[in-house]
TIKEZA-648517 format. One record per residue (C-alpha): x negated, y negated, z. Coordinates in steps of 0.25 Angstrom, whole numbers, plus 5000, padded with zeros to 4 digits. Last residue first. Layout:
# TIKEZA-648517
XYZ;...
END
This chain:
# TIKEZA-648517
527849224632;529149154638;529649284639;528549344647;528349234656;530049264658;529649404663;528549344673;529349244680;530749324682;530549484686;528949474689;528849334695;530049314702;529749454709;528349424712;528949294719;529949364727;529049454731;528249344736;529149264743;529749394749;528349404755;528449274761;529649284767;529149414773;527949344780;528749244786;529649334791;528549394796;527849274802;529249224809;529249354815;527949354821;528149204826;529349254833;528649354841;528849504837;528949574851;527849664859;528849744866;528649804882;529649914884;529949934899;530750044904;531050034917;531450124928;531650044942;531349904947;531249804936;530149764927;529249644926;528249614916;526649594914;525949614901;524349574901;523649464904;522649494913;522849414926;524149354925;524949464918;525449424905;527049414907;528149494899;529649454900;530649554903;531849594893;532849684900;533549804896;534649864906;534750014906;534250014919;532849954916;532449924902;531349824901;531049754889;529749694889;529249584878;528049564873;527849454862;527149354872;525849434874;525349504885;524149604885;524649764886;524249824898;525749824904;525849754920;527149794926;527749694937;528849774947;530349754951;530349874961;530150034960;529650014945;529750124937;529150064922;529450134909;528450064900;528650044884;527649974876;527949914861;526949804855;526049914853;526350054856;526350094873;527650164874;528050254889;527150164897;527450224912;527450124923;527550144938;528150054950;527949964960;528049794960;526849734954;525849794944;526549884938;525649954927;525749964912;524550044900;524050094914;522850054921;522349924917;521149864924;520049874915;520749804904;521649704911;520349644918;519649644903;520849554898;520749484910;519449454907;519549414891;520949324897;522349364895;523649274893;522949214880;523149354873;521749404866;521749384850;520549274851;519549374861;519849504853;520249624863;518949704866;518449824860;517049844868;517549974875;517750044862;516249994857;515850084869;514650154862;514150004858;513950014843;512649994838;512049854835;511149854823;512349824813;512249684818;510849664818;510849734803;511949644798;511249514802;509849554795;510749594783;511649474783;510349384780;510249444766;511349374762;510949244767;509549264762;510149284747;511049164746;510049084753;508849104744;510149114733;510448944737;509048904739;508648944727;509748894718;509748774727;508148754723;508348794708;507548694700;506548674710;506448834713;504948834708;504148944714;502548934718;502348794716;503648754719;504348774730;505548684734;506348794734;505648874744;505448764755;506948714755;507348884757;506348874768;507048754775;508548794772;508048944780;507148844790;508548754792;509548874795;508548954804;508548824813;509948794812;510048934817;509348934830;508749074834;507549084825;506349154830;507449274834;508849264837;509149364827;510149304820;509449184821;508549244813;509349304801;509249164794;507849154795;507649294790;508449284780;507849164773;506349234776;506849344767;507649254757;506349164754;505449314755;506549344742;506449214735;505149194736;504649324730;505749334720;505249184714;503749244715;504149354705;504649244694;505849234687;506749294697;507149194706;507949074699;508449204691;509249224704;510249114701;510849184690;511749094683;511648954689;513148914688;513949044692;512849054702;513148914708;514648954707;514649094713;513749044724;514748934728;515949034729;515149124738;514649004747;516248944747;516649084751;515449104762;515748974768;517349014767;517049114776;515949044784;517348974789;517349084800;516148984807;517348914814;517649044823;518849014831;519649014818;521248984824;520548824827;520748814811;522148784813;521748664821;521348574809;520748434814;519948504824;519348604815;518948514805;518348424816;517448534820;516948554807;515448524809;515448604822;515248724813;515848834805;516948714798;515648644795;515148784786;516548804780;516648654776;515348654769;515648794762;516948734758;516348604750;515248694745;516548784739;517348664734;516148594728;515748724720;517348734715;517148584709;515848624702;516448744697;517748664690;516848564685;516148684675;514648604674;514248674688;513348574693;514248614708;513748754708;512248734711;512448634723;513448724727;512748844728;511648774737;512648724746;513548854746;512148924749;511848824761;512948844767;512648994768;511448954774;512248854787;513348984787;512149084787;511349014799;512548984807;513249124807;511749184810;511749094822;513149134827;512849284823;511649274834;512449204844;513449324846;514949274844;516049274853;515349184863;515049064855;513849014848;513548894853;513748794841;513148804827;514248874822;515548844828;516348934837;516748834849;517648744842;518348864835;518848914849;518749064849;517649064860;518248974870;519349074872;520548994877;521148954863;521249114858;521849174870;523049224862;524449194863;524249054859;524049084844;525349154842;525849074832;524749074822;524749224824;526249244823;526049174809;524949234805;525249384804;526849374798;526349254790;525449334781;526349314769;526749184771;525249144772;525049204758;526449134755;526049004759;524649034752;525249064739;526048934739;524948854743;524148914732;525248874722;525348734727;523748734727;523848774711;524948664708;524348554714;522848594708;523248604694;522348494690;521048564694;521448694700;519948734704;519648634715;521148644720;521148804722;519948804728;520348694739;521648774741;520848914742;519848834753;521048794761;521848924764;520348964767;520548914780;521748974784;521549094778;520049114786;520949084799;522049204794;521149304796;521549444787;523049404787;523049274781;521949324772;522849424767;524049314766;523049244757;522849374747;524349384746;524549234742;523349224734;523849344726;525249294725;524649174719;523649244710;525049314705;525449204696;523749194689;523949034687;522349024686;522148944698;523049054705;521949174701;520849074706;521549074717;521649204720;520049214717;520049124730;520949204736;520249354733;518849264738;519649244751;520349374754;519049454756;518149374764;519449374773;519349524776;517849494782;518449374789;519749494795;518549594797;517649494807;516549594808;515849504816;514349534813;514449624803;515649594794;515949434796;514349394800;513449484792;514349504779;515249364776;514549264784;513149314779;513649294765;513449434759;514849464753;515149324747;513749334742;514149464735;515449384728;514449304723;513749424714;514849474709;515649344706;514249284699;514149414690;515749424687;515749264684;516149124691;517549084693;518349214694;517249304696;517049224709;518449264716;518549414712;517049414716;517449384730;518549464730;517649594728;516749534738;517649524748;518249664743;516849734750;516949654763;518249674765;518049834762;516949844771;517849774783;518849864781;517850004779;517149934792;518449924800;518950064796;517750114801;517750054815;519050094819;518250134834;518550294833;518550304818;519450324808;519550314793;520950314784;522050254793;520850154798;520450114785;521950074782;521950004796;520949904793;521549854780;522649834791;521549774801;521149674790;522549624787;523049604801;522449464805;522249434819;523349354829;524349454831;523549544827;522649544839;523849544850;523149634860;523449754869;522849804882;522349934878;520849884878;521149754871;521849824861;522649944863;523949874861;523549794847;524849694844;524949644831;525049764824;525649754811;526249884806;526349934820;526750094815;525650164822;524650164809;524650004812;524350014827;523250114823;522650014813;522849874823;522049974834;520950014825;520849844820;520949794833;519949864843;518549874832;519149744827;519049654838;518049614848;517249744844;517149714829;517349544829;515849544834;515149654827;514249734836;514949864831;514349854816;514349974811;513150054808;513450144796;514850114792;514649954793;513449974785;514050034773;515249954775;514749814773;513449804766;513349914757;514949924755;515149784751;513949784744;514449904735;515949834734;515449714729;514249784718;515249884715;516549784714;515649694705;515249814696;516549854693;516849774682;515549784676;515749934673;517049914669;516649834658;515449924655;516350034654;517449974645;516449984632;516250134635;517650154635;518150084624;
END
């Protein structure tokens, strides 16, 4: 019996081994060896926020919202708005692996997310196709350029990298809900809460995708299924309200609306690239977005002929989603952005690429499920293999030329040349005959060329060695800058600061007694009523309590006019000033909603285990 079990055990380990191996080689190994210190979000955000989050968390601040040492020691309300879940995961690695920059925990966290994204994609796709196809499609999911080259290497957007983990898992749980699996609803709630706590903007756009997916697969039971899914989604929102509710209500406290580079209308693809991205990445995004859509279109053209109606309907759904995703990334979707204001929180429209990757992966799996082994078309004659490999090489060259800025600097021209070359290849009949497999050939050539186009892009990024003054380059993420300050005034405040607190009007001295996140205690000796400045950015939650001559008074804080730092008045004499970042009403409401949701979840579990499950067992 033992010998018979071994082949099955090895088969079960095969997907895990392949996906983990690919993830390690492509995500962890290059980052550990070379680093990507030129990645856009790494220096501007993650190398500052992640180590400080971990430091404050292990100091007893269980939910660090205010980073006291951010912005060169001026503080930041980063985690009033940034999803905290990836940073809790990163904090786990930070406890075990330490380096001077905090880079190693970030690498390990992103590598884990990249590997898990392949595993969750496999888990989802094997339910609708089969094990072999699911392995291949999950690798496509990992290797499409937006996931690997753009999000992992060019941007190092840890939140989006982790979002790639939750989305396939949510789709897998939708299938469980359709099968009336009792715990799939609970798991969906928890997983959706995880997505919200990771990247709320992606949770916003994915919510409708899940409902559409459940609708097309539920047939006559769609009302009951959608009601169950709605309940699970609401519970997930409730569990994560501790984060998103105050983040939503405090949007006016940050300078997002005042920064033109962070307005969605200025960030559509096929427009002039904004200042926040380099031109090369922008052009690479344009090329890969359109060609990924072409892959989705080819896969749909094959999968829609599936004799099983449910698979045919599903192919139409995913192709529609792929087209909408591309439209929303370009000026074509601008009207939808105007009609639905909640979308404005997504200041980079091409974030919809994450849905394009999901849709293309699903369509590829459905197409291969219908055709069987697509590579058989290319391997029956040696000449076909030569043409196949040569064409892929030319396609990769055309796809990455706009990235390098040589020869072809126009992305539309590059896309047209790629499509022209593909058309020419599939219509050759004298040497090779692809006439019966035109769509399949185009799809496979594009898939392999897009996968290979990752590597010139990645090589360009990791070849940029880190600057010796990395720590000096760390700065406050512009979308989390309090609206009472500007980038120029922030720089001025950083260079003008002398002490943590000082008298700016009147006369006296200030001694810092306590300097902790959200809790600052000062001793002020003033010869007359004075005005003091504290080198922390102003935020409405800061409240000052002043003890002077055994009297306790509350003094409002204000932003300094030129810098947006904390400013308050103190009376003459010796005073103890306690500045506390108090919990806002929005935070309290968010906490209450999350607690109530958690109690509802626990109550349902108790009901199931102690009443429902025993009743069902007795009836059987």
